[in-house]
C-alpha positions, -999 to 999 in steps of 0.1 A, spaced: 405 -68 449 413 -54 487 438 -30 492 444 -12 524 438 26 528 465 49 519 473 81 534 464 116 518 487 132 497 482 165 477 492 152 446 478 120 430 505 91 423 523 77 395 513 43 389 541 20 379 531 -18 370 552 -50 359 530 -58 326 547 -90 326 543 -103 360 509 -94 356 500 -109 326 517 -146 338 493 -144 368 464 -136 345 473 -162 321 476 -190 347 451 -182 366 420 -176 344 407 -204 322 424 -213 288 390 -215 273 388 -174 274 393 -170 235 395 -137 213 389 -131 175 406 -159 154 401 -185 182 432 -167 198 440 -169 236 421 -141 257 426 -150 294 458 -131 301 444 -101 283 411 -101 301 429 -108 338 453 -78 332 427 -58 317 405 -65 348 437 -58 372 444 -28 356 410 -13 354 404 -23 395 439 -7 400 434 24 385 402 31 400 414 23 438 446 43 431 434 73 409 469 82 397 478 108 374 492 87 349 502 52 343 529 33 332 535 0 321 567 -18 319 573 -49 296 604 -72 289 615 -81 254 618 -118 256 633 -122 220 666 -103 228 688 -112 257 695 -83 282 729 -72 296 720 -96 324 721 -129 305 751 -119 284 769 -113 319 758 -144 334 746 -169 312 723 -190 340 703 -160 346 665 -174 346 677 -203 325 651 -228 320 619 -206 313 597 -216 291 566 -195 277 536 -211 261 528 -198 229 493 -182 237 513 -166 263 539 -151 242 507 -140 219 491 -120 246 521 -104 259 527 -89 223 493 -73 217 486 -64 256 507 -33 251 482 -24 225 457 -26 248 475 -5 275 478 26 250 442 24 241 433 31 275 454 61 271 482 50 291 520 44 280 544 16 280 582 13 282 598 -21 265 630 -19 249 656 -44 236 682 -52 264 662 -42 294 637 -58 318 604 -50 332 622 -38 363 645 -17 349 618 8 338 596 9 371 630 17 388 638 45 363 599 60 369 602 58 406 637 79 401 623 100 379 591 106 399 608 109 432 629 136 413 600 160 412 589 154 444 561 129 435 543 99 448 547 65 433 527 28 435 546 2 422 525 -30 414 544 -58 405 549 -98 420 588 -92 418 601 -88 456 633 -74 435 613 -40 435 616 -42 476 643 -19 468 626 7 453 606 11 488 607 49 501 589 71 519 575 84 484 572 49 468 552 20 474 550 -12 463 516 -33 458 525 -70 457 499 -95 456 495 -124 483 464 -143 477 434 -141 454 419 -107 450 446 -89 476 476 -69 477 502 -59 502 519 -26 507 553 -29 510 571 3 526 608 8 539 590 -7 569 578 -39 560 609 -44 542 629 -42 574 602 -66 587 604 -92 561 641 -91 549 657 -74 581 679 -49 558 671 -18 545 656 -14 509 688 1 495 704 -27 509 680 -53 489 705 -57 458 732 -71 485 707 -88 505 699 -108 473 738 -111 459 746 -129 492 712 -149 499 708 -159 463 678 -155 442 662 -196 425 639 -175 407 667 -156 384 692 -188 391 716 -168 412 730 -188 437 741 -163 461 771 -167 489 781 -201 497 765 -215 529 745 -180 539 710 -180 535 682 -150 544 691 -147 582 731 -148 570 727 -122 546 710 -99 568 730 -105 597 764 -97 574 746 -67 563 738 -57 598 778 -56 609 794 -46 575 761 -24 561 771 -31 524 783 -63 504 811 -43 494 826 -36 528 821 -72 538 844 -81 508 867 -50 517 873 -67 555 881 -101 539 847 -121 535 841 -143 506 875 -139 493 871 -164 466 835 -155 454 839 -114 454 837 -113 416 808 -137 415 789 -118 441 795 -84 429 785 -98 395 749 -112 415 746 -77 433 746 -58 398 722 -82 381 699 -76 414 701 -40 411 674 -23 390 687 -2 361 671 37 368 688 49 336 664 26 315 646 50 287 612 61 295 581 77 275 569 107 289 551 105 321 530 136 319 496 136 333 468 113 313 428 112 308 415 75 304 405 66 267 380 38 283 361 42 245 393 34 228 402 5 248 366 -6 243 365 -4 208 398 -25 208 380 -52 230 353 -52 206 376 -60 178 391 -87 197 355 -100 206 363 -100 242 324 -86 249 327 -85 286 356 -65 289 339 -41 263 309 -42 284 330 -32 315 349 -2 296 315 8 281 304 13 320 333 33 326 328 58 297 292 65 309 305 73 343 333 98 331 
């Protein structure tokens, strides 16, 4: 995985990972022939684990938090907007691996955040807010562009762009890609819409139109106050609320961590994922 060099900073960053995002990529990107003990699926575990280890080695974070969705419980977003993320289907083998991956993260000595009613995105936002409050830097790894709203001088978004490569997104890159400031991203999504989440957006408004409106009015609320989208106002406010990550999501302790590679290796061996165990054993030897 090639990642551009980051600038020096006196403190090590907090690494925050969207677990579901990269588990999904691993599941669909690796052969289904990768099996673990009991002839259960192992591709998502192996792919996610390899990503986690590469990212830890490249970023050298002070701590790692992995956020997860709770798939069997609707969030406040689903309750407020029935069409939200509708139609998504998950293979049973993927669900099975999503259920056990937090155990692997914990075995590595890192922490997970997962709670009914919240999405992985919310834990990412809460962790970033917590880290910035203490004056620290954060690296957020996710395939979800909604996270562009978190970009700041202290927080960088890592987004996969192609096999083995990640792109670094800061405020400058958000402006280049969307034409708006990071803080305007939820307004931008509300106006433009988001097909992946089934948010329709404002009628007749695309990306350029959304950016132009926000250049002119600053916020969605100010545009509505000037009489724009009178018949859609309540829906657009709802879409913006849905697109806004919840910084109040509950978090575990984010104190500094020391990886426990030997424990993770033991778990990989228990699962009969021997190549993964060998990689973890190599990390133990280099500690």
